[in-house]
C-alpha positions in Angstrom: -0.5 -0.1 0.0 1.2 3.2 -1.0 2.9 5.6 1.5 1.7 9.0 1.2 2.9 10.8 4.3 5.4 9.8 6.8 5.7 11.8 10.5 4.8 11.2 14.3 1.8 10.9 16.3 1.6 12.5 19.8 -0.2 12.4 22.3 1.1 13.8 26.0 4.5 12.6 26.0 4.1 9.8 23.7 5.2 9.9 20.2 4.5 7.0 17.6 6.6 7.3 14.3 3.3 6.3 11.9 3.1 6.3 8.1 -0.3 7.3 6.3 -2.2 5.0 3.7 -5.3 6.2 1.7 -8.0 4.0 3.2 -10.2 4.3 0.3 -10.3 4.7 -3.5 -12.3 6.1 -6.1 -13.5 3.7 -8.8 -15.3 5.8 -10.7 -14.8 4.6 -14.5 -13.4 7.8 -16.9 -13.9 8.7 -20.3 -11.9 10.2 -22.1 -13.4 13.2 -25.0 -12.3 12.3 -28.5 -12.6 14.3 -32.1 -15.4 12.5 -33.4 -13.9 12.8 -36.8 -10.6 10.9 -35.6 -10.8 10.0 -32.4 -8.1 11.7 -31.2 -8.3 12.8 -27.4 -9.3 16.4 -26.9 -6.1 18.6 -25.2 -6.9 21.3 -23.2 -4.1 24.0 -23.5 -3.9 26.9 -21.2 -4.6 30.3 -22.8 -4.1 33.9 -21.6 -7.4 35.1 -23.2 -6.2 38.6 -22.9 -2.8 38.4 -24.8 -4.6 35.4 -27.2 -1.7 32.9 -26.8 -1.1 29.8 -25.8 1.1 30.2 -21.9 3.6 27.5 -20.1 3.9 26.5 -16.2 6.7 29.3 -16.2 4.6 31.9 -17.8 1.8 31.0 -14.8 2.0 33.0 -11.1 -0.7 32.4 -8.0 -3.1 35.2 -7.0 -6.0 35.6 -4.6 -8.5 37.4 -6.2 -10.1 40.1 -3.1 -12.4 41.7 -5.3 -13.8 41.4 -9.3 -10.7 41.3 -11.2 -8.3 42.4 -8.4 -5.7 39.9 -7.6 -3.0 39.5 -4.8 -0.3 37.5 -6.5 1.3 35.0 -4.1 4.7 33.9 -5.1 6.0 30.5 -4.5 8.6 31.1 -2.1 6.2 32.3 0.1 3.7 29.5 -0.2 6.8 26.9 0.2 8.0 28.9 3.6 4.3 28.3 5.2 3.7 24.9 4.0 7.1 24.0 5.1 6.7 25.6 9.1 3.2 23.4 8.9 4.8 20.1 7.7 7.3 20.1 10.2 5.3 19.6 13.1 4.5 16.5 14.4 0.5 15.8 14.6 -0.4 16.4 17.9 -3.7 14.9 19.0 -5.2 18.0 20.9 -8.6 16.5 22.5 -10.3 13.1 23.1 -14.2 13.1 22.8 -16.9 11.0 21.7 -17.3 9.9 18.2 -21.2 10.2 18.5 -20.4 13.7 19.2 -19.6 14.6 15.9 -22.0 14.8 12.9 -21.3 12.7 9.5 -21.3 15.5 7.5 -17.8 16.8 9.1 -16.1 13.7 7.8 -14.3 14.2 4.5 -11.4 11.2 3.3 -10.4 8.0 5.0 -6.7 7.2 6.1 -5.1 3.8 7.6 -2.0 4.3 9.9 1.1 2.1 10.3 3.6 2.1 12.3 6.6 3.4 10.9 10.4 2.1 12.3 10.4 1.6 16.6 6.9 3.3 16.7 4.8 -0.9 17.2 4.6 -0.9 20.9 3.1 2.9 21.1 1.2 2.0 18.0 -0.4 -0.7 20.1 -0.6 1.5 23.2 -2.6 4.0 21.5 -4.7 1.8 20.0 -6.0 0.1 23.1 -6.3 2.9 24.9 -8.4 4.0 22.7 -10.5 1.4 22.4 -11.0 0.4 25.8 -11.7 4.4 26.6 -14.1 4.5 23.8 -12.6 7.5 22.2 -11.7 9.4 19.1 -8.4 11.7 19.0 -8.7 15.0 17.5 -6.0 16.1 15.6 -4.3 18.4 12.9 -2.4 17.3 10.2 -0.5 18.8 7.2 -1.5 16.5 3.8 -0.4 17.6 0.4 0.1 21.3 0.9 -3.2 22.2 3.3 -3.9 21.7 6.7 -6.8 19.2 8.0 -8.5 18.6 11.2 -8.7 14.8 11.7 -10.3 12.1 13.9 -8.3 8.8 15.0 -10.0 6.0 16.0 -9.9 2.6 15.9 -11.3 0.1 12.4 -10.5 -3.2 12.6 -7.5 -3.5 14.7 -6.0 -0.6 12.5 -5.5 3.3 13.6 -7.8 4.9 11.0 -7.4 8.9 10.6 -10.2 10.6 8.8 -10.0 13.9 7.8 -13.2 16.6 8.8 -14.1 19.7 7.6 -13.4 22.7 9.7 -16.5 24.7 11.1 -16.4 27.4 8.4 -16.4 24.7 5.6 -19.8 23.3 6.6 -22.9 25.8 5.9 -25.5 26.2 7.7 -28.6 24.5 7.3 -30.8 27.7 7.6 -29.3 29.0 4.4 -31.2 25.7 2.7 -33.9 27.4 0.3 -37.4 25.6 0.5 -37.4 23.8 3.9 -40.8 23.4 4.8 -42.2 24.5 8.3 -43.8 21.8 10.5 -47.0 20.5 8.9 -50.5 19.5 11.1 -49.6 15.3 10.5 -51.8 12.9 12.0 -50.5 10.5 14.4 -51.9 7.4 12.1 -49.6 9.1 9.2 -46.7 9.2 12.0 -46.9 5.8 13.1 -47.6 4.2 9.5 -44.2 5.8 8.6 -42.3 4.7 11.7 -43.7 1.2 11.0 -42.3 1.2 7.5 -38.7 2.1 9.3 -39.1 -0.6 11.9 -39.7 -3.2 9.3 -36.9 -2.0 6.8 -34.4 -1.4 9.9 -31.6 -4.3 9.4 -27.7 -5.0 10.4 -25.7 -3.0 7.9 -23.7 -5.2 5.9 -21.6 -3.2 3.2 -20.9 -6.1 1.3 -24.6 -6.5 -0.1 -24.6 -2.7 -1.3 -23.1 -2.2 -4.6 -22.6 0.2 -7.3 -25.1 -1.1 -10.1 -24.3 1.9 -12.6 -20.6 0.7 -12.6 -20.9 -3.0 -12.9 -23.2 -2.1 -16.1 -21.0 0.6 -17.4 -17.9 -1.9 -17.5 -20.0 -4.5 -18.8 -21.3 -2.6 -21.6 -17.2 -1.8 -22.0 -16.2 -5.2 -22.1 -18.8 -6.1 -24.6 -17.9 -3.3 -27.1 -14.4 -4.7 -26.5 -15.4 -8.3 -27.0 -17.2 -7.5 -30.5 -14.2 -5.3 -31.5 -16.1 -1.9 -31.4 -12.8 -0.1 -31.2 -11.3 2.7 -32.2 -7.3 3.7 -32.7 -6.5 7.6 -32.0 -4.3 9.0 -34.6 -1.2 10.8 -33.6 -1.5 14.6 -33.3 0.0 16.6 -35.7 3.1 19.1 -34.6 2.0 22.2 -33.8 2.8 24.4 -36.7 1.9 27.7 -35.7 4.6 29.5 -34.3 6.7 28.2 -37.3 3.9 29.5 -39.6 3.9 33.0 -37.3 7.8 33.1 -37.8 7.6 32.5 -41.5 5.3 35.2 -42.3 6.9 37.4 -39.7 10.3 36.9 -42.3 8.7 37.2 -45.2 7.1 40.2 -43.9 9.9 41.9 -43.3 11.9 40.7 -46.4 8.6 43.0 -47.9 9.6 45.7 -46.2 13.2 45.4 -46.8 12.5 45.4 -50.8 10.2 48.5 -50.5 13.0 50.2 -48.6 15.6 49.2 -51.1 13.6 50.3 -54.3 12.9 53.8 -52.6 16.5 54.6 -52.1 17.5 54.2 -55.8 14.4 56.2 -56.4 15.5 58.9 -54.4 19.1 59.3 -56.0 17.7 59.5 -59.4 15.4 62.2 -58.3 18.1 64.3 -56.3 20.6 63.6 -59.5 18.1 64.7 -62.5 17.1 67.6 -59.9 20.9 69.1 -60.0 21.0 68.2 -63.8 18.0 70.6 -64.4 19.2 73.2 -62.2 22.2 73.1 -64.0 
């Protein structure tokens, strides 16, 4: 399993060298956009709409838009300095709380934690302490240049870290439009709904839930492959726009030079004729 991050989890005077691994993976079936005529993948070039030209990586800077069309430029060195200062901190468990106190709306992404060299005993200590206390740890961590709030808990004998949203990232529910107020529901309607919920209540078995859309999608792809309904992309043509522009500029320069040369002899000839006339 690929290691995303290496560092130290600490609570009190206990330090645990750990490695971070993604606990979930995206199983979406992705599709490329192709040109209908030749089936070549479509490129997405970075173009400046003002200069009307393609820009490279070295021509791009990062800016924060603080008002309409007004930006503060952030240099890469400034950004790296902030990121380094945060990344060098160990992941310190700030508090211990009950899991039921955190609404699921806050949860974001899950990661497995494994002990790094010399951290096995402390790893087991934290795991057992969390299991027996029934608590989870609240911590902060820097992952890929972003600070995250996270919870540490035990999942199937493994320490699991789940990033959670900061409070300012969760929108207030009272901002949702069209939420109805309490209606006059009869006791019979409510009891019938509760009875239906009771009948559908069961033990959660994640294995019985499958992504039917993805399964049908993969089946369709396999059927098309077996039926040889495949296309081959053509090699993209070399971009000769710069060469063309250069040739146009050179040709224009040559034409201007020719015109300039033609004008000079004509001027000299007129001057000579004028002198003879005056003589």
